[in-house]
N, C-alpha and C positions, 0 to 999 in steps of 0.2 A: 641230599640224597643220592644211590650210585645203583644204579642195576647192573644185573649178569645174566645171561642167558639161564634158563633152568628148562629142561626137558621130562615134563611128569613120567615118561617112560623109562628113561633111565636113574628115577629118582632112589634112592635108599630109602627102605619105608620105615626101616629101625632110626636111622638117623634122621627123619623127614619128624619119626613119630616123639623122639627124644626130646627134639629144639623146639616140638609145637608143646610138649605137658612138663613141663619141667625150664624153670627157672633157671639158665646157666649163666654165670657170672662171663665176666671179658667176653661173650660177641654179640654184635652186634645184632639191637633189633632189625628185623622184615617184616616184607611184607610179601606173598606170593600171588602173582596174577597174570593167570595163565602161562604164557611161555619165557616171563619175566622172572627173576625176583627182585627185589628193592628194597636194597638196607637206606636204615638211619645214621647218618652221620652228621646229624648235628652238633658245634660245640666242639667237634673232634677233627684231629688234622694227621693224613696218612704220614708214616715213617721217611718215606721219600721226603717229603716236605722238611721234617723236622730234623734231618742228618742233612740232609742236600749231600755235599761230594765230600764230605768228613768226617768223622767221628776216632776217638783217643780211643786206645784201648780197655779202658776203665768202665768207658760207658759201655761200648762193644761187649764185656762180659754180664754188666749189667741187664743186659737187653738180652741174652743170651738167657740169661735167668730169667726172669720174666718172662720170654715166648715157651721156653719149657717147659717151666710149670703150669702155664694156661694150658699146655696141648695134653700134659700128664694127667690136668684135670677133664678134659674132653675124653681122652681114652677108659675114665670110668663110666661115661655115660654111652659107651662105644663108638665113638666116634672117632675116626683116621684123620690122619692127617692127610691123604689121597679127598679128603669131603672137604678142604680148608685149602684158602688163597693163601700162599706162601711166599709174599712178597712183599715187599718196602711200597709199594703204591695201593697195596689190598688191607693194611695192619693200619688201626688206628690208635690215636692216644690221645688222652685228654688235655688239661693244663694241670692235674692232679698227678699226669704221671701214668694213670692206668692204660694197658693196651687191650686192647678191641680185634679179636681177628672175626672174618668171612664164613661164614659156613653155609655151603650149599650142600643138598641131598643129592643132586642129581650130579654134584662133579664127580671126575672120577681123575684122580692127576698121581701123574709118578714126582711131582716134586715134591721134595720133603725139606724140613727147615735144613737140613746138614747142606744140601746147597745153596740153600741163602744166607745160610749163617759162611758159608766159603765163600759166596763172592763178595760180601759185607769185609770179607777178611783180608781178601786179593784186593780189589778196587776202594777202600773208603777208612784206611784206618790210614792214619798221619802219625798221631804219637803213640810210639810200642812202650819206650824205656819203663813207662811203670812196672808194666806186669809183661815184657818182651818175653819173660820165663813160662808162664801160665798161657799165654798165645801157643807158644810150640806147644806145650802139652795137650792142649785144644785141639789143634790142628792137626796133634800125630791121633789123638780120640775119632777124630772125625774120617781119618782115615783107616781105624783102624777096626777087621772082622768082630769086633766085641760088641762096636758099635749101639747105642739105640737111646732114647729121650731122654728116658732115665737115669742111664748111664753119666749121660752128659750131666744131667741136675746134680748128680752126686759129684759127681767133679768139681761141678761150681762151687758145690757149697765146701769142698772141700779145703777150696782155695780161700773163700771164705772165711771157712776158721783157723786155716794157717796163719794168713793177714792179720785176724786179731790174735793171734798167739804173740806175732811177731808186736804188735804197736801195745802190749799188754807188757811185754820184756821193754820197750822203751819207756815207756812210762816209769816202770818199778825203778830202771836207773836213773830217769831225770830226780825221783825221790830222792834217792839215797845221795843226789850231787848237790852240789853249793848253792845254796837259796841265792838268787841273783835278784835285788832290789829293781823293781821298776818304778818307774815315772809312770801314772797312770793319765796324767794328762794327755801321754803320746800314743799313747795305745790306741788304735783303732780297731773296728769290730773284723775279721775277717769275714769275709763274701767268700760262700763256696756257689761259685757258678757251673755247671753244664754244659753242652751244649743242647740242649732238650730245655735247662730254664733259659738259655738267653733267647732262643727261638720264639718263646711265648712272649718274654720280655719286650723282645721288637714289636709280638705282634698287639701287644697294650699301648706301646706309644704309638702304632700305625694310626690305633681306633683315636685317641686321643686327638690325633693330627685333623 
């Protein structure tokens, strides 16, 4: 459980009614108790713990995609970013990599997803080669007058589609190349790991110990 201040007199009744009367995906379960709002974080880890001091560019872009998608959904419930704690300490992730945000109807902050992403971009990315051009595109968009969460999401989808096209072209060329005989005895399964999966693997090992 984690507590945040709640001021009934400042509460946005529309937001309060929305989270009371709807089952909204990707927001933490909560309980309001006088001047506190209490969130249930059982089985979840904060992004600050998951990421630590480093994140590579591929994971960074995936993170942008996940959070922007949730924010667009919340906007359809008339919940804006001013009612959400948008920092690494207050965004939580499950082992299956689902993200959960904290909505507070009495919160009215100027922080937005743009400032959080720029902070990560400047302070935490250590590997940029796989997506250096795309990172420049995203950062330029952050600083443009046309910036919006929906526009950001559209840009990420375009980047993803471009990557798929490149991958399909490579696969097509490989099909037309001379096949090489492989010794199946020497083949080893590829392990795809990310900073997120490595974190949870470490947690499991600590529990076993």
